[in-house]
N, C-alpha and C positions, 0 to 999 in steps of 0.2 A: 278555075273552079267557079261555078255559078253561085250566085247568092242563095238561090233556092236550095242547092245541094248543101251549102255551108250551114244553113238554118236547119235543114233536115238532119244533117249529121250531128249538129249541136243537140237537137231534141233526142236523138238516139243516145248520145253520150250522157246527157243529163239523166235519162232514164236508167242507163246502165250504171253510172257512177254513183248516183245519189238515191236510187230506188224510187224516183218520182215517175212511176209508170202510169200516170193518168194521161188521157189524151191532151196534147198540146198543139196549138196551131203554129205552123212554121213562123208566121210573122210575130208571134209572141215570144220567141226564143231569142235571147241576146246572142250576138255573134261570138262564137268560140273558135279559136284557132288551134290547130295541132301542128306540132313540129316533131321531128324525129332525128335520130342519129344512129349510125352503125359504123363500127370500125374494127380493124384487126391490128393489134399492136405487138411490138416485140416483147413487151412484158407489161404488167399492171403494177404501178408504184403508187402507193397511197401514204401520204404523210412521211415520205422518205423510206418506206419499207416495201419491198417487193411482196406482192400478194400472190404471185404465180411462180415463185421460186425461179425467177429469171427465164420463165417459159412464156410463149405467146399468149395473148389474151384476146378473146372475141367479146366486144362490148356493144351494147345498144340500149336505146331508150326512146320514150315518147313523152311529150309534155303537152298539156292542154292549158290554154290561157284565155282569159277574158279581158276585155278592154278596161275593166275596173282595176286591173293589176293582180287579181287573184289567179293563181296557177296551181296545177297538180300534175304529177307525173310519176313515172317509174323508170328504172334503169337496172341493167344487169350485166354481170361479167363472170367469167370463170375465175376461180381462185384455187390455190393449192395448199393452203395452210391449215384448213380445218382438221384434216386427218393427221398431218405431221405435227402440229403444235397445239391444237385445241383439244385433241383427244376424241374427235368424232370418229365413228365407225365408217360412215359414208358422208359425203358432202364435198362438193367442188363448185358451188355456185353462190354468188352474192346477188340478192334481189332487193333493190332499194325502192321505197315509196316515199314521196315527199310532196309538200305543198306549202304555199306561202302567199305573200303579198309583196309586190314590187312596184316601184314607180319613180316619178321625179317630183321634187319639191320646189323646183324653180332655180334659176341662176346656175343651171348645169349640175345640180346636186341630185343624186339618186339614192334609193334605199332598197333593201331586200330583207324581209323578215320571214322566217319559216321554220319548219320542222322536218326532219328526215328520219326514216326508220331503216336501219340496215338489217336485212333478214338473211340468215344463212341456213337454208334448209338442209337437213341431213339427220342421220341417226347418231345418237350419242349414248354412251353407257350411263347408267344411273350414277349421279354424283358429279358428272362433267357439266360445268356451267355452260349454258347456251351463249353463243357468241353474239346473238341479236342485241341491238342497242338502239337507243333513240338519241337524237341531238336536236337542240334548238340553235338556230343560227341567226345572225344579224350582220348585215353588211351595208356599206355606203360608199359613195364615190362622188367625184366632182371633176369638172373641167377646169383645168388651170393649174 
């Protein structure tokens, strides 16, 4: 991928993600990288519990990151518990959005601080609590 394309893509993503739709010169935009994932799994297990009632899951996501350590992304999967256990009339999807800051602090130590929003679109009867939730996370690691 050419550097010009990387900077142009970064300008478009900056406009789309942050509403900064003023003209920006490509050389003024810091390099942003994008990565993605897509997978088909025998089931989706989260924190020890099946989310798909032991059925297959199609999952995928995209993440954008900056050399400063700031990142943001989204991820999705089919789920099977919204109607069975949560009381939703419709709903079989989990759509997560997240962002944070990660990096290294020297001597092989790393950190990751962020927030994630778990979204479960669907129709639910009055009185049924939405399954959507937010989490703040922190992690660290080291070599050795």
